[in-house]
N, C-alpha and C positions, 0 to 999 in steps of 0.2 A: 744713635739716641734709643732709652732705656723704650722696650714695646708696648707698656702699662703707659707709660708717659704721655706718649705721643698721643692716643686717645683725647688724657684731661687736658693737653692745651691746647688742641685743635673743641675737643669739648668747653674750657676756659673762652679761646675766642668768639668762637659763637657767641658764647650767654655776653659776652661784651660787643661783639657788633649789634647784635640787638635789644641790648640794653646802649644805646647809641643811637639806637635806626628811631627806638619809640621816644626817649629823647627831643632827640630833633623836630619829632613829629607834634610834641604837645606843643613845641616853642613855637611851631607854626602859625601864621595867624588864623585866625577863623574868618572863613567867611560875613559878613556883617548880616544879621534875618534884616528882614527887611521891613520895610515900614510902611501898609497904610496910611499911615498919616500923613506924612512926608509924596506920598503915590497921592492923594485924594488936593493937595496944594496945586501941587504939578502938575496936575488931572485939566486942574478945575481952571488954576490963576495962569495957568503956566511957567518960567524963568526970563524979564522983559532982559534982563541983565549979561543971560546965557545966552537970550536968542532961541532958546525956545514958548513956546509953542504950545495956548489952550486949547489941550485937546476933546474941551466936549463942546470946540464954537463949532467941531464937522462931528463928535459922536454923544453930543448930547450931555445931561444933568445923568449924572450914573454911568452915564456909558448909554445911557436907550439914546441909541440913534432912533431921530425923526426926518432921518434925510435918508431914501432907498441904495443912494448910493454909497450910503458910508457901513460899513457894519456894526451892528451894533455890538458891543465891547464888555455889557453886567453879563458877570457869569462864568464868565469865559476863564479856562485856567491858565493860570500862569505861565505856566510855566511852558505855556505854547504861546503866550505873549508877550513873554520875553522874548522868543525863539523866532518872532518871525518880526520884533523890533529891531531885533542883529540883524536878519535877510534883511532888511526893506535900508542896512546898511550895503551891499550889496547884488551885482546882478541876478539875485536869484531870485531878488521881487522886484522889477521895476513899474517905482514908482514916485515919480519927480515928487509929487507937495510930502510924501510920507519917507520918501529917501531925504527931505531934504529940514522934517519936523525930526525925524532918528537924528539925525546925524549928533547935535550937541547930546545926549544925551547920555550919560555914561551906567556901568551897568545899573549901580547900587538905583537911579533914575528906575528903566524898567523897569529890574525886580518894585521899586517904590508902589510901581504906576500898576504891574503886574497884578498884586496882592493886593490894591484896593480895588480893580473891578475885578478880580473875583470875589472880593468878598460882599458888592452888591446884585439886587437882585432884576433880575431882567424880567423888559417887560413883555406880556408874551404875541405872539403872533396869532397871524392864518392866515389859511388857506381859501386862493381868491378867486381861483380857475373848476369849479366843480366838473366843469367837461374832463380836465386830466386827473383829475384829483385821484383815477382808480390805477393811470398807470401808475402815478408818482410814486403812490405806497407798495406795485409790484417793486419797482424798480428799488425804492431804499427798503423793502422785506427781505427780496431775492431777487433780485439780482436782472441781471441780462445772459437767465444762459448760453443761447445759439450765438452771439455777442463776445460772452467772454466776461460780461460783467459782473460784479462780486458784490451779493448786496450793502446796502450803504451801512446796515446794522451791524453786519459782522465788526466793522470797526469804530462806530459814528455811535454801538447801541442802543435799542431798539427804538428808545424814549430822546434819540436825539443828543444824550448826556454826555458821548466824547468821550474819549480815555484821561484819567488827567498825564500831560509830563507825555502823550503820544500821540493821541487824536482829538482834535479838534471839537470842542458843544456846535450844536449848529444846528437847533431844537430854536425856536422863533424868530430865525434868522430873516431880514429881510428878500423877498424870492431874486428881487433885484441883483440883490449884492452877491446874494450865491449864485446868481444863474452865470453873473458874469467873470466872475472865478473858476467855475468851472470850463467857460471857453476861455480862459486866460491860460488854463491846465492845458484844453485842448493845444489852443493853436502855438503851445510855447511862449508867452508873455509873463509866465508866472515858470518859475525854476525851481521853484525849491521843494519840491518834489513825486522825485521818479514814481514817485506808486500811484500821486492823484492827473500826473499827464500820461500814465497809461494805460488808466482808467478811464479818459472825457477824451480821450482819442476815439473810443467808441462810441462813444455816445455822441448821439446824432442832437441839432440845435430845442426837438420838441422831444427829445425824452429828455434836457437837459432843465429845461422850462418845467416840466412837470417833475421833478423828483423835485427841482426849487423854492413849488410851488405848495408839495408835498411838504419838508421841514419847514415850513414856515410856522403851519399851523401843530407841530407835533409841541407834547412839552413838559 
């Protein structure tokens, strides 16, 4: 074969392959955009026909839970909420109540509910224990160097707003819920973050309570 002709054929083949790949990509179905309105309906009313329970009964109107054992979900990052709902379907988050609730949810259901909650305004919380607030502030902002505990603010931001799709919003969360989750990470009851498991194992009960209380007062 002519030496000049060979590279020309190769170039044409590569170009044809690129066009074919682009065509397939263009034909691929696009992921449905989250629908907060549908999410609101599911969150508020559930869907009895599909065995979906109302989220509001436990997590409050618009995601502002008044039950301290149940987290506030208002203003939480959409991607984080979707991941947690997926995790409840696995042993990574062992919670019999939430596992049963998450099981009938489709991917679109989870995205819609999460988009709705992300758009809500969280009602602020407040630190309750003035005797430990300074310890909680120290841990949250600076960590505990001698125990190799990093500052919470490094991942969850100084204001507790977190980083979308990576780290949860913590600001204003119920003290009791935050403390329970840190304890669950520490004892292996919650297994969906190796990073948090490592950190929590280095915290004492008093340190967990102090930082959870401080977090509740962040805005």
